[in-house]
gemmi code that builds the backbone of each chain (N, CA, C; Angstrom):
import gemmi

chains = {
    "A": [
        ("MET", (26.121, 130.328, -171.546), (26.892, 130.892, -170.432), (28.378, 130.593, -170.578)),
        ("ALA", (29.183, 131.552, -170.141), (30.637, 131.360, -170.214), (31.151, 130.782, -168.895)),
        ("VAL", (32.242, 130.050, -168.966), (32.868, 129.506, -167.757), (34.097, 130.354, -167.449)),
        ("VAL", (34.131, 130.936, -166.229), (35.262, 131.795, -165.839), (35.938, 131.173, -164.614)),
        ("PRO", (37.154, 130.657, -164.774), (37.840, 130.072, -163.616), (38.253, 131.170, -162.627)),
        ("VAL", (37.885, 131.002, -161.390), (38.226, 131.999, -160.358), (38.834, 131.277, -159.162)),
        ("ARG", (39.938, 131.793, -158.652), (40.542, 131.212, -157.443), (39.986, 131.931, -156.218)),
        ("LEU", (39.530, 131.169, -155.239), (39.012, 131.760, -154.002), (39.868, 131.299, -152.834)),
        ("SER", (40.005, 132.161, -151.851), (40.764, 131.771, -150.659), (39.912, 130.813, -149.822)),
        ("GLU", (40.563, 130.118, -148.914), (39.829, 129.172, -148.056), (38.788, 129.909, -147.215)),
        ("ASP", (39.154, 131.110, -146.807), (38.222, 131.905, -146.011), (36.971, 132.276, -146.817)),
        ("GLU", (37.192, 132.637, -148.089), (36.048, 132.989, -148.938), (35.140, 131.768, -149.158)),
        ("VAL", (35.770, 130.592, -149.349), (34.975, 129.372, -149.545), (34.184, 129.060, -148.269)),
        ("ARG", (34.830, 129.260, -147.119), (34.150, 128.993, -145.841), (32.922, 129.894, -145.692)),
        ("LYS", (33.089, 131.167, -146.080), (31.965, 132.110, -145.960), (30.849, 131.765, -146.949)),
        ("LEU", (31.237, 131.314, -148.141), (30.231, 130.878, -149.117), (29.434, 129.705, -148.564)),
        ("ASN", (30.158, 128.761, -147.936), (29.494, 127.587, -147.347), (28.517, 128.003, -146.247)),
        ("MET", (28.893, 129.052, -145.521), (27.997, 129.557, -144.474), (26.681, 130.032, -145.074)),
        ("LEU", (26.777, 130.718, -146.234), (25.558, 131.210, -146.903), (24.682, 130.037, -147.344)),
        ("LEU", (25.351, 128.973, -147.805), (24.602, 127.783, -148.247), (23.890, 127.122, -147.064)),
        ("GLU", (24.633, 127.040, -145.946), (24.052, 126.424, -144.740), (22.851, 127.213, -144.244)),
        ("ARG", (22.900, 128.531, -144.448), (21.774, 129.371, -144.023), (20.607, 129.286, -145.010)),
        ("GLY", (20.836, 128.615, -146.106), (19.757, 128.431, -147.088), (19.575, 129.601, -148.026)),
        ("ALA", (20.573, 130.515, -148.027), (20.454, 131.695, -148.882), (20.553, 131.303, -150.363)),
        ("TYR", (21.347, 130.303, -150.632), (21.519, 129.843, -152.018), (21.520, 128.318, -152.040)),
        ("ARG", (21.205, 127.772, -153.241), (21.154, 126.307, -153.349), (22.536, 125.704, -153.621)),
        ("SER", (23.429, 126.501, -154.239), (24.773, 125.994, -154.545), (25.781, 127.136, -154.493)),
        ("ARG", (27.048, 126.762, -154.431), (28.093, 127.802, -154.436), (28.077, 128.550, -155.772)),
        ("ASN", (27.800, 127.798, -156.827), (27.709, 128.408, -158.162), (26.647, 129.524, -158.180)),
        ("GLU", (25.465, 129.186, -157.628), (24.377, 130.170, -157.601), (24.752, 131.367, -156.718)),
        ("ALA", (25.404, 131.081, -155.594), (25.794, 132.160, -154.677), (26.792, 133.103, -155.346)),
        ("ILE", (27.791, 132.537, -156.007), (28.820, 133.380, -156.641), (28.195, 134.243, -157.739)),
        ("ARG", (27.307, 133.615, -158.521), (26.675, 134.388, -159.599), (25.821, 135.538, -159.046)),
        ("ALA", (25.079, 135.243, -157.967), (24.235, 136.284, -157.364), (25.092, 137.414, -156.798)),
        ("LEU", (26.209, 137.048, -156.159), (27.072, 138.076, -155.564), (27.786, 138.909, -156.634)),
        ("VAL", (28.162, 138.242, -157.739), (28.772, 138.991, -158.855), (27.748, 139.968, -159.435)),
        ("ASP", (26.499, 139.499, -159.569), (25.415, 140.370, -160.065), (25.271, 141.610, -159.191)),
        ("GLU", (25.244, 141.390, -157.877), (25.098, 142.509, -156.933), (26.251, 143.494, -157.071)),
        ("GLY", (27.461, 142.931, -157.187), (28.659, 143.777, -157.312), (28.631, 144.588, -158.599)),
        ("LEU", (28.232, 143.933, -159.684), (28.181, 144.629, -160.977), (27.158, 145.756, -160.947)),
        ("LEU", (26.009, 145.479, -160.332), (24.959, 146.494, -160.256), (25.444, 147.698, -159.452)),
        ("ALA", (26.155, 147.384, -158.342), (26.658, 148.468, -157.493), (27.694, 149.305, -158.232)),
        ("ARG", (28.557, 148.637, -159.009), (29.617, 149.371, -159.716), (29.093, 150.121, -160.929)),
        ("LEU", (28.271, 149.434, -161.723), (27.784, 150.067, -162.961), (26.603, 150.978, -162.675)),
        ("GLY", (25.816, 150.591, -161.670), (24.689, 151.394, -161.217), (23.782, 151.831, -162.342)),
        ("GLU", (23.467, 153.144, -162.330), (22.501, 153.674, -163.291), (23.068, 153.772, -164.695)),
        ("ASP", (24.415, 153.761, -164.805), (25.003, 153.836, -166.144), (24.459, 152.703, -166.989)),
        ("GLU", (24.379, 151.537, -166.360), (23.883, 150.360, -167.062), (22.402, 150.544, -167.392)),
        ("ASP", (21.663, 151.065, -166.418), (20.218, 151.187, -166.559), (19.797, 152.146, -167.676)),
        ("VAL", (20.531, 153.246, -167.835), (20.083, 154.265, -168.792), (20.610, 154.030, -170.205)),
        ("SER", (21.506, 153.095, -170.388), (22.137, 152.956, -171.706), (21.112, 152.640, -172.802)),
        ("GLN", (20.111, 151.837, -172.466), (19.094, 151.506, -173.475), (18.296, 152.746, -173.865)),
        ("MET", (17.967, 153.557, -172.857), (17.206, 154.786, -173.142), (18.023, 155.742, -174.002)),
        ("VAL", (19.311, 155.871, -173.663), (20.179, 156.782, -174.431), (20.316, 156.276, -175.868)),
        ("ASP", (20.508, 154.982, -176.023), (20.626, 154.410, -177.378), (19.350, 154.663, -178.181)),
        ("ARG", (18.208, 154.533, -177.510), (16.917, 154.765, -178.181), (16.821, 156.223, -178.657)),
        ("LEU", (17.209, 157.155, -177.777), (17.161, 158.579, -178.144), (18.121, 158.877, -179.292)),
        ("LEU", (19.307, 158.286, -179.238), (20.290, 158.525, -180.301), (19.828, 157.921, -181.624)),
        ("SER", (19.131, 156.796, -181.555), (18.651, 156.177, -182.811), (17.536, 157.037, -183.434)),
        ("LEU", (16.723, 157.669, -182.582), (15.706, 158.594, -183.109), (16.369, 159.797, -183.775)),
        ("ARG", (17.453, 160.264, -183.191), (18.191, 161.400, -183.763), (18.763, 161.048, -185.131)),
        ("LYS", (19.219, 159.800, -185.260), (19.775, 159.377, -186.556), (18.713, 159.407, -187.646)),
        ("LYS", (17.454, 159.265, -187.212), (16.349, 159.344, -188.180), (15.911, 160.794, -188.377)),
        ("ARG", (16.786, 161.711, -187.980), (16.567, 163.163, -188.143), (15.379, 163.678, -187.330)),
        ("LYS", (15.047, 162.979, -186.250), (14.001, 163.481, -185.358), (14.686, 164.052, -184.123)),
        ("MET", (14.081, 165.073, -183.515), (14.621, 165.610, -182.265), (13.784, 165.011, -181.153)),
        ("PRO", (14.259, 163.941, -180.520), (13.415, 163.236, -179.554), (13.192, 163.991, -178.245)),
        ("ILE", (14.098, 164.925, -177.941), (13.986, 165.696, -176.694), (14.016, 167.178, -177.055)),
        ("TRP", (13.074, 167.938, -176.523), (13.143, 169.401, -176.658), (12.306, 170.049, -175.568)),
        ("PHE", (12.532, 171.330, -175.362), (11.796, 172.061, -174.327), (10.847, 173.055, -174.993)),
        ("LYS", (9.564, 172.939, -174.621), (8.556, 173.878, -175.122), (8.491, 175.027, -174.122)),
        ("SER", (9.338, 176.027, -174.343), (9.455, 177.094, -173.357), (9.435, 178.461, -174.025)),
        ("ARG", (8.841, 179.429, -173.340), (8.865, 180.808, -173.847), (10.157, 181.503, -173.430)),
        ("LYS", (10.830, 180.906, -172.467), (12.091, 181.500, -172.011), (13.221, 181.111, -172.961)),
        ("THR", (14.260, 181.934, -172.975), (15.442, 181.570, -173.760), (16.285, 180.589, -172.937)),
        ("ALA", (17.184, 179.918, -173.621), (18.063, 178.979, -172.913), (18.896, 179.716, -171.872)),
        ("ALA", (19.364, 180.916, -172.238), (20.183, 181.687, -171.293), (19.372, 182.014, -170.035)),
        ("GLU", (18.083, 182.333, -170.213), (17.229, 182.634, -169.052), (17.012, 181.375, -168.199)),
        ("ILE", (16.758, 180.254, -168.872), (16.527, 179.002, -168.150), (17.737, 178.630, -167.305)),
        ("VAL", (18.906, 178.719, -167.907), (20.132, 178.358, -167.176), (20.429, 179.398, -166.092)),
        ("ALA", (20.225, 180.675, -166.432), (20.545, 181.743, -165.464), (19.691, 181.650, -164.202)),
        ("GLU", (18.467, 181.112, -164.327), (17.601, 180.943, -163.144), (18.318, 180.141, -162.056)),
        ("GLY", (19.077, 179.154, -162.492), (19.818, 178.324, -161.524), (21.100, 178.955, -161.051)),
        ("ARG", (21.466, 180.087, -161.651), (22.727, 180.739, -161.270), (22.482, 181.979, -160.409)),
        ("GLU", (21.188, 182.294, -160.185), (20.876, 183.502, -159.396), (21.304, 183.299, -157.959)),
    ],
    "B": [
        ("MET", (42.274, 173.198, -181.786), (41.928, 173.992, -180.614), (40.612, 173.507, -179.995)),
        ("SER", (40.462, 173.728, -178.699), (39.247, 173.299, -178.003), (38.426, 174.516, -177.579)),
        ("ALA", (37.149, 174.264, -177.386), (36.257, 175.313, -176.893), (35.494, 174.761, -175.695)),
        ("TYR", (35.407, 175.570, -174.640), (34.587, 175.191, -173.492), (33.157, 175.640, -173.806)),
        ("ILE", (32.217, 174.726, -173.648), (30.827, 175.015, -174.008), (30.012, 175.314, -172.756)),
        ("ASP", (29.466, 176.513, -172.697), (28.620, 176.874, -171.559), (27.281, 176.121, -171.675)),
        ("THR", (26.656, 175.888, -170.534), (25.423, 175.096, -170.492), (24.314, 175.699, -171.360)),
        ("ASN", (24.251, 177.046, -171.431), (23.160, 177.673, -172.199), (23.237, 177.344, -173.694)),
        ("ILE", (24.414, 177.042, -174.203), (24.560, 176.660, -175.617), (23.923, 175.287, -175.843)),
        ("ILE", (24.180, 174.371, -174.908), (23.621, 173.009, -175.030), (22.100, 173.079, -174.919)),
        ("VAL", (21.614, 173.858, -173.949), (20.158, 173.957, -173.754), (19.503, 174.614, -174.979)),
        ("ALA", (20.161, 175.621, -175.559), (19.596, 176.322, -176.726), (19.346, 175.364, -177.892)),
        ("LYS", (20.172, 174.341, -177.999), (19.983, 173.356, -179.082), (18.635, 172.652, -178.968)),
        ("TYR", (18.104, 172.580, -177.724), (16.856, 171.845, -177.484), (15.681, 172.772, -177.155)),
        ("VAL", (15.879, 174.070, -177.385), (14.765, 175.029, -177.256), (14.585, 175.663, -178.644)),
        ("PRO", (13.670, 175.121, -179.462), (13.558, 175.587, -180.849), (13.230, 177.065, -180.989)),
        ("THR", (12.603, 177.652, -179.949), (12.226, 179.075, -180.037), (13.352, 180.002, -179.570)),
        ("ASP", (14.431, 179.450, -179.110), (15.530, 180.287, -178.609), (16.189, 181.041, -179.770)),
        ("PRO", (16.495, 182.326, -179.569), (17.125, 183.081, -180.668), (18.479, 182.502, -181.120)),
        ("TYR", (19.125, 181.765, -180.241), (20.423, 181.166, -180.587), (20.309, 179.683, -180.939)),
        ("HIS", (19.079, 179.208, -181.120), (18.882, 177.768, -181.380), (19.670, 177.294, -182.608)),
        ("ALA", (19.453, 177.947, -183.736), (20.090, 177.486, -184.986), (21.610, 177.568, -184.895)),
        ("ARG", (22.109, 178.674, -184.332), (23.563, 178.860, -184.213), (24.178, 177.822, -183.275)),
        ("SER", (23.488, 177.604, -182.150), (24.023, 176.643, -181.175), (24.014, 175.240, -181.754)),
        ("LYS", (22.915, 174.886, -182.409), (22.783, 173.540, -182.995), (23.866, 173.321, -184.063)),
        ("ALA", (23.997, 174.334, -184.950), (24.988, 174.212, -186.030), (26.398, 174.107, -185.457)),
        ("PHE", (26.680, 174.932, -184.441), (28.031, 174.900, -183.860), (28.302, 173.569, -183.160)),
        ("LEU", (27.332, 173.122, -182.371), (27.546, 171.870, -181.627), (27.670, 170.663, -182.566)),
        ("GLU", (27.040, 170.752, -183.725), (27.100, 169.619, -184.653), (28.212, 169.768, -185.684)),
        ("SER", (28.955, 170.874, -185.593), (30.045, 171.074, -186.548), (31.245, 170.218, -186.161)),
        ("VAL", (32.014, 169.852, -187.161), (33.253, 169.120, -186.868), (34.376, 170.147, -186.841)),
        ("GLY", (35.473, 169.784, -186.274), (36.588, 170.728, -186.207), (37.050, 170.854, -184.780)),
        ("SER", (36.665, 171.951, -184.134), (37.176, 172.169, -182.780), (36.584, 171.151, -181.801)),
        ("LYS", (37.428, 170.741, -180.861), (36.980, 169.835, -179.804), (36.129, 170.650, -178.832)),
        ("LYS", (35.006, 170.077, -178.418), (34.105, 170.808, -177.534), (34.093, 170.130, -176.171)),
        ("VAL", (34.501, 170.870, -175.153), (34.639, 170.267, -173.831), (33.653, 170.873, -172.832)),
        ("VAL", (33.277, 170.050, -171.876), (32.423, 170.488, -170.770), (33.005, 169.926, -169.475)),
        ("SER", (32.483, 170.406, -168.358), (32.994, 169.983, -167.052), (31.896, 169.256, -166.265)),
        ("PRO", (32.255, 168.659, -165.139), (31.218, 168.059, -164.291), (30.156, 169.073, -163.866)),
        ("LEU", (30.555, 170.354, -163.760), (29.581, 171.397, -163.403), (28.500, 171.515, -164.480)),
        ("THR", (28.888, 171.333, -165.739), (27.921, 171.366, -166.845), (26.894, 170.245, -166.666)),
        ("VAL", (27.391, 169.069, -166.276), (26.500, 167.921, -166.093), (25.484, 168.221, -164.980)),
        ("VAL", (25.970, 168.808, -163.902), (25.071, 169.153, -162.790), (24.024, 170.170, -163.259)),
        ("GLU", (24.465, 171.186, -163.985), (23.515, 172.201, -164.470), (22.498, 171.605, -165.426)),
        ("LEU", (22.936, 170.715, -166.304), (22.004, 170.080, -167.242), (20.976, 169.230, -166.492)),
        ("MET", (21.438, 168.537, -165.454), (20.510, 167.744, -164.630), (19.492, 168.677, -163.974)),
        ("ALA", (19.979, 169.770, -163.408), (19.098, 170.713, -162.694), (18.100, 171.353, -163.653)),
        ("VAL", (18.567, 171.765, -164.828), (17.682, 172.397, -165.820), (16.610, 171.408, -166.266)),
        ("THR", (17.019, 170.179, -166.567), (16.063, 169.184, -167.065), (15.000, 168.884, -166.005)),
        ("CYS", (15.402, 168.850, -164.750), (14.423, 168.619, -163.665), (13.507, 169.823, -163.491)),
        ("ARG", (14.087, 171.021, -163.528), (13.274, 172.239, -163.327), (12.296, 172.466, -164.473)),
        ("GLN", (12.674, 172.046, -165.670), (11.843, 172.279, -166.850), (10.955, 171.071, -167.170)),
        ("GLU", (10.588, 170.337, -166.160), (9.839, 169.096, -166.362), (8.553, 169.327, -167.161)),
        ("GLU", (7.846, 170.429, -166.880), (6.582, 170.687, -167.585), (6.808, 171.055, -169.046)),
        ("ALA", (7.948, 171.620, -169.331), (8.250, 172.037, -170.713), (8.886, 170.899, -171.519)),
        ("LEU", (9.281, 169.853, -170.822), (10.014, 168.763, -171.493), (9.123, 167.974, -172.450)),
        ("GLN", (9.572, 167.857, -173.680), (8.882, 167.051, -174.689), (9.779, 165.852, -174.995)),
        ("ALA", (9.217, 164.657, -174.796), (10.026, 163.442, -174.991), (9.106, 162.292, -175.372)),
        ("PRO", (9.652, 161.231, -175.967), (8.816, 160.079, -176.307), (8.142, 159.508, -175.043)),
        ("LYS", (6.926, 158.970, -175.213), (6.168, 158.441, -174.066), (6.961, 157.407, -173.277)),
        ("GLU", (7.692, 156.563, -174.010), (8.436, 155.499, -173.330), (9.513, 156.065, -172.400)),
        ("ILE", (9.999, 157.276, -172.700), (10.999, 157.922, -171.840), (10.288, 158.608, -170.668)),
        ("LEU", (9.169, 159.274, -170.966), (8.448, 160.026, -169.919), (7.896, 159.121, -168.825)),
        ("LYS", (7.625, 157.870, -169.157), (7.053, 156.973, -168.142), (8.114, 156.434, -167.171)),
        ("GLU", (9.382, 156.663, -167.484), (10.466, 156.193, -166.601), (10.556, 157.080, -165.351)),
        ("PRO", (11.094, 156.552, -164.252), (11.273, 157.393, -163.047), (12.114, 158.632, -163.366)),
        ("VAL", (11.775, 159.757, -162.724), (12.416, 161.038, -163.047), (13.939, 160.958, -162.998)),
        ("ARG", (14.461, 160.345, -161.958), (15.913, 160.318, -161.778), (16.603, 159.600, -162.943)),
        ("LYS", (16.032, 158.449, -163.289), (16.613, 157.634, -164.358), (16.460, 158.345, -165.712)),
        ("ARG", (15.279, 158.901, -165.923), (14.980, 159.587, -167.183), (15.885, 160.810, -167.369)),
        ("THR", (16.044, 161.591, -166.282), (16.860, 162.806, -166.371), (18.304, 162.466, -166.690)),
        ("ARG", (18.795, 161.430, -166.032), (20.180, 161.019, -166.287), (20.355, 160.601, -167.744)),
        ("ALA", (19.373, 159.862, -168.272), (19.442, 159.410, -169.669), (19.419, 160.615, -170.612)),
        ("ILE", (18.575, 161.586, -170.315), (18.458, 162.766, -171.184), (19.764, 163.569, -171.185)),
        ("VAL", (20.348, 163.724, -170.005), (21.603, 164.486, -169.927), (22.717, 163.747, -170.681)),
        ("GLU", (22.757, 162.448, -170.532), (23.767, 161.675, -171.271), (23.523, 161.809, -172.782)),
        ("PHE", (22.246, 161.823, -173.156), (21.906, 162.027, -174.572), (22.403, 163.394, -175.049)),
        ("PHE", (22.189, 164.450, -174.239), (22.650, 165.790, -174.617), (24.158, 165.772, -174.925)),
        ("LEU", (24.920, 165.116, -174.066), (26.377, 165.106, -174.240), (26.787, 164.318, -175.474)),
        ("ARG", (26.158, 163.146, -175.655), (26.552, 162.291, -176.780), (26.025, 162.823, -178.107)),
        ("ASP", (24.862, 163.450, -178.080), (24.265, 163.983, -179.300), (25.145, 165.069, -179.924)),
        ("SER", (25.907, 165.762, -179.108), (26.776, 166.831, -179.623), (28.243, 166.446, -179.547)),
        ("ASN", (28.504, 165.193, -179.251), (29.887, 164.701, -179.184), (30.745, 165.564, -178.255)),
        ("LEU", (30.198, 165.903, -177.087), (30.916, 166.739, -176.131), (31.855, 165.879, -175.301)),
        ("THR", (33.018, 166.434, -174.989), (34.003, 165.707, -174.190), (33.958, 166.214, -172.750)),
        ("LEU", (33.662, 165.321, -171.838), (33.623, 165.685, -170.415), (35.031, 165.546, -169.847)),
        ("ILE", (35.540, 166.657, -169.314), (36.901, 166.640, -168.761), (36.838, 166.968, -167.271)),
        ("SER", (37.634, 166.266, -166.500), (37.727, 166.570, -165.074), (39.193, 166.510, -164.671)),
        ("ILE", (39.707, 167.614, -164.170), (41.102, 167.662, -163.733), (41.132, 167.370, -162.229)),
        ("GLN", (41.847, 166.335, -161.855), (41.946, 165.989, -160.435), (43.073, 166.802, -159.804)),
        ("ALA", (42.749, 167.974, -159.320), (43.779, 168.804, -158.682), (43.137, 169.580, -157.542)),
        ("SER", (43.934, 169.840, -156.534), (43.396, 170.575, -155.388), (44.367, 171.675, -154.977)),
        ("ALA", (43.886, 172.561, -154.133), (44.721, 173.664, -153.644), (44.540, 173.774, -152.133)),
        ("ARG", (45.590, 174.229, -151.462), (45.507, 174.457, -150.015), (45.222, 175.934, -149.796)),
        ("MET", (44.206, 176.208, -148.992), (43.854, 177.594, -148.739), (43.732, 177.849, -147.244)),
        ("LYS", (44.189, 179.039, -146.835), (44.018, 179.405, -145.426), (42.924, 180.459, -145.366)),
        ("ILE", (41.798, 180.070, -144.798), (40.663, 180.992, -144.695), (40.088, 180.918, -143.287)),
        ("ALA", (39.882, 182.058, -142.689), (39.299, 182.137, -141.342), (40.040, 181.221, -140.357)),
        ("ARG", (41.342, 181.286, -140.400), (42.244, 180.547, -139.503), (42.222, 179.034, -139.709)),
        ("SER", (41.561, 178.607, -140.785), (41.576, 177.170, -141.097), (42.342, 176.953, -142.393)),
        ("ILE", (43.145, 175.910, -142.413), (43.813, 175.552, -143.660), (43.037, 174.372, -144.239)),
        ("VAL", (42.489, 174.585, -145.415), (41.652, 173.538, -146.008), (42.146, 173.200, -147.417)),
        ("THR", (41.892, 171.954, -147.807), (42.194, 171.529, -149.170), (40.898, 171.595, -149.964)),
        ("VAL", (40.941, 172.309, -151.074), (39.722, 172.468, -151.884), (40.029, 172.099, -153.336)),
        ("PRO", (38.995, 171.710, -154.112), (39.224, 171.490, -155.540), (39.820, 172.758, -156.167)),
        ("LEU", (40.720, 172.571, -157.100), (41.437, 173.697, -157.697), (40.487, 174.759, -158.267)),
        ("GLU", (39.332, 174.330, -158.771), (38.381, 175.270, -159.373), (37.909, 176.314, -158.357)),
        ("TYR", (37.822, 175.922, -157.095), (37.402, 176.879, -156.067), (38.473, 177.943, -155.875)),
        ("ALA", (39.718, 177.511, -155.827), (40.817, 178.468, -155.645), (40.892, 179.414, -156.839)),
        ("THR", (40.723, 178.867, -158.051), (40.753, 179.719, -159.252), (39.589, 180.701, -159.237)),
        ("SER", (38.401, 180.221, -158.858), (37.221, 181.098, -158.800), (37.425, 182.239, -157.808)),
        ("LEU", (38.039, 181.929, -156.680), (38.312, 182.977, -155.685), (39.209, 184.050, -156.282)),
        ("ARG", (40.206, 183.592, -157.037), (41.147, 184.527, -157.667), (40.430, 185.401, -158.703)),
        ("LEU", (39.495, 184.786, -159.450), (38.812, 185.509, -160.525), (37.691, 186.426, -160.014)),
        ("ALA", (37.145, 186.101, -158.844), (35.950, 186.800, -158.348), (36.145, 188.309, -158.270)),
        ("THR", (37.279, 188.744, -157.716), (37.487, 190.186, -157.534), (37.681, 190.905, -158.861)),
        ("SER", (38.300, 190.232, -159.818), (38.557, 190.897, -161.108), (37.329, 190.909, -161.997)),
        ("LEU", (36.583, 189.808, -162.019), (35.498, 189.687, -163.004), (34.116, 190.060, -162.452)),
        ("LYS", (33.941, 189.925, -161.152), (32.651, 190.269, -160.509), (31.473, 189.582, -161.201)),
        ("LEU", (31.622, 188.296, -161.448), (30.554, 187.508, -162.085), (29.848, 186.654, -161.041)),
        ("LYS", (28.773, 185.978, -161.486), (28.056, 185.078, -160.580), (28.932, 183.855, -160.276)),
        ("THR", (28.632, 183.222, -159.144), (29.452, 182.100, -158.679), (29.611, 181.009, -159.740)),
        ("THR", (28.486, 180.593, -160.329), (28.556, 179.493, -161.300), (29.319, 179.911, -162.556)),
        ("ASP", (29.151, 181.169, -162.963), (29.908, 181.673, -164.116), (31.412, 181.585, -163.825)),
        ("LEU", (31.784, 182.007, -162.623), (33.198, 181.954, -162.227), (33.716, 180.515, -162.228)),
        ("MET", (32.878, 179.611, -161.736), (33.294, 178.203, -161.671), (33.511, 177.629, -163.078)),
        ("HIS", (32.622, 177.970, -164.018), (32.804, 177.488, -165.395), (34.104, 178.042, -165.985)),
        ("LEU", (34.340, 179.333, -165.750), (35.577, 179.937, -166.266), (36.806, 179.305, -165.610)),
        ("ALA", (36.667, 178.971, -164.330), (37.778, 178.329, -163.618), (38.063, 176.953, -164.216)),
        ("TYR", (37.011, 176.208, -164.525), (37.207, 174.901, -165.180), (37.937, 175.094, -166.512)),
        ("ALA", (37.474, 176.086, -167.290), (38.097, 176.334, -168.597), (39.571, 176.698, -168.418)),
        ("GLU", (39.851, 177.577, -167.454), (41.232, 178.008, -167.189), (42.095, 176.816, -166.760)),
        ("ASN", (41.541, 175.969, -165.913), (42.320, 174.822, -165.433), (42.547, 173.790, -166.543)),
        ("PHE", (41.564, 173.623, -167.413), (41.774, 172.732, -168.576), (42.935, 173.270, -169.408)),
        ("ARG", (42.904, 174.599, -169.645), (43.934, 175.209, -170.497), (45.312, 175.082, -169.860)),
        ("SER", (45.385, 175.383, -168.555), (46.703, 175.340, -167.918), (47.198, 173.906, -167.704)),
        ("SER", (46.283, 172.927, -167.836), (46.735, 171.531, -167.693), (47.214, 170.960, -169.027)),
        ("GLY", (47.185, 171.790, -170.076), (47.726, 171.338, -171.352), (46.714, 171.232, -172.477)),
        ("GLU", (45.437, 171.382, -172.146), (44.400, 171.357, -173.190), (44.530, 172.652, -174.016)),
        ("GLU", (44.529, 172.521, -175.330), (44.675, 173.718, -176.178), (43.324, 174.422, -176.302)),
        ("LEU", (42.918, 175.021, -175.211), (41.582, 175.634, -175.155), (41.708, 177.145, -175.347)),
        ("ASP", (41.045, 177.697, -176.338), (41.186, 179.133, -176.591), (39.864, 179.896, -176.574)),
        ("SER", (38.730, 179.182, -176.416), (37.472, 179.926, -176.419), (36.449, 179.362, -175.427)),
        ("PHE", (35.574, 180.241, -175.005), (34.507, 179.907, -174.065), (33.221, 180.349, -174.756)),
        ("ILE", (32.419, 179.370, -175.198), (31.251, 179.679, -176.016), (30.017, 179.803, -175.114)),
        ("THR", (29.403, 180.970, -175.170), (28.273, 181.236, -174.277), (27.317, 182.259, -174.896)),
        ("THR", (26.093, 182.288, -174.384), (25.176, 183.376, -174.758), (24.859, 184.227, -173.524)),
        ("ASP", (25.561, 183.963, -172.448), (25.324, 184.709, -171.200), (25.850, 186.140, -171.348)),
        ("ALA", (24.918, 187.098, -171.259), (25.282, 188.501, -171.483), (26.319, 188.987, -170.467)),
        ("GLY", (26.192, 188.528, -169.228), (27.122, 188.960, -168.179), (28.548, 188.530, -168.481)),
        ("ILE", (28.710, 187.298, -168.939), (30.054, 186.796, -169.265), (30.588, 187.505, -170.518)),
        ("LEU", (29.718, 187.675, -171.513), (30.161, 188.297, -172.776), (30.607, 189.744, -172.555)),
        ("ARG", (29.952, 190.430, -171.609), (30.341, 191.820, -171.310), (31.769, 191.893, -170.761)),
        ("LYS", (32.202, 190.793, -170.136), (33.542, 190.770, -169.536), (34.560, 190.106, -170.451)),
        ("SER", (34.210, 189.954, -171.705), (35.062, 189.209, -172.637), (36.511, 189.715, -172.667)),
        ("ASP", (36.678, 191.041, -172.696), (38.043, 191.589, -172.756), (38.838, 191.255, -171.496)),
        ("ASP", (38.184, 191.384, -170.339), (38.857, 191.069, -169.069), (39.216, 189.580, -169.004)),
        ("ILE", (38.296, 188.743, -169.477), (38.538, 187.295, -169.462), (39.720, 186.955, -170.377)),
        ("GLN", (39.763, 187.599, -171.526), (40.876, 187.387, -172.475), (42.213, 187.765, -171.818)),
        ("LYS", (42.211, 188.920, -171.122), (43.455, 189.385, -170.484), (43.888, 188.443, -169.366)),
        ("LEU", (42.918, 188.045, -168.549), (43.235, 187.235, -167.372), (43.529, 185.770, -167.697)),
        ("LEU", (42.717, 185.213, -168.607), (42.778, 183.760, -168.826), (43.310, 183.351, -170.199)),
        ("LYS", (43.466, 184.327, -171.081), (43.868, 184.039, -172.473), (42.842, 183.123, -173.150)),
        ("ILE", (41.593, 183.342, -172.775), (40.482, 182.581, -173.369), (39.463, 183.605, -173.875)),
        ("LYS", (39.004, 183.416, -175.109), (38.060, 184.363, -175.696), (36.634, 183.908, -175.413)),
        ("ALA", (35.879, 184.704, -174.644), (34.460, 184.401, -174.415), (33.668, 184.968, -175.575)),
        ("LYS", (32.911, 184.116, -176.252), (32.167, 184.606, -177.425), (30.919, 183.781, -177.680)),
        ("GLN", (30.038, 184.363, -178.495), (28.818, 183.655, -178.892), (29.177, 182.584, -179.918)),
        ("PRO", (28.272, 181.608, -180.123), (28.532, 180.647, -181.203), (28.514, 181.381, -182.542)),
        ("PRO", (29.326, 180.946, -183.503), (29.335, 181.652, -184.791), (27.983, 181.575, -185.490)),
        ("GLN", (27.731, 182.530, -186.385), (26.474, 182.542, -187.158), (26.369, 181.253, -187.967)),
        ("ALA", (25.152, 180.666, -187.963), (24.935, 179.460, -188.779), (24.926, 179.871, -190.242)),
        ("THR", (25.567, 179.066, -191.093), (25.599, 179.414, -192.524), (24.521, 178.651, -193.272)),
    ],
}
model = gemmi.Model(1)
for chain_id, residues in chains.items():
    chain = gemmi.Chain(chain_id)
    for i, (resn, *xyz) in enumerate(residues, 1):
        res = gemmi.Residue()
        res.name, res.seqid = resn, gemmi.SeqId(i, " ")
        for name, pos in zip(("N", "CA", "C"), xyz):
            atom = gemmi.Atom()
            atom.name, atom.element = name, gemmi.Element(name[0])
            atom.pos, atom.b_iso = gemmi.Position(*pos), 0.0
            res.add_atom(atom)
        chain.add_residue(res)
    model.add_chain(chain)
structure = gemmi.Structure()
structure.add_model(model)
structure.setup_entities()
């Protein structure tokens, strides 16, 4: 784990202490890490979640396989045009 | 020079039976011209992938994922697999309609302007508006690559109005 020095205002420390008193976290360290996790998830959202899947699909493509395709009797223009009607 | 890529070209790359499959695949994988798409393309790709769920062929590990997550991953794969550049111009226009003055994304104002001249479907107009706005914002965009018969029929009008050539992908060699 990396150590990241962060300055917090007195008000922020007071609110962190409130969370500890409520038993939400065992330490300020644990609380800050959990809150950073929540913030990162909210900001990165699904981008973070799908990156592994996208990398997997791209690695299959590098092996000259087409990992995604549509088995359709319609043409691409027809498929797209259906949504434009 | 850049080319705006219509959604049907991207989809054709993943429909092996499509008459334009080989041409679209070869063009999208060619180096040279920059290939750009808009947020509207992303929405259409999401919608197509969801609508074509029964036709979708994908590895089991992808198919077992929740639809929303899987669809997003597939659309991102489509864009990255063809090295497409997603462009979004942050610009708006003020319009007075039905006694209300409203601020709308610039693409809506451009589409309104194009609607009477081109008489195309709403989404077609919006794609052309994105292409026009990319070009007028400084992107050296000179072509709109599509297999849509309605847009191709208006190629001369589009060239006159927007200075953008609507055309099919070149023949694969």
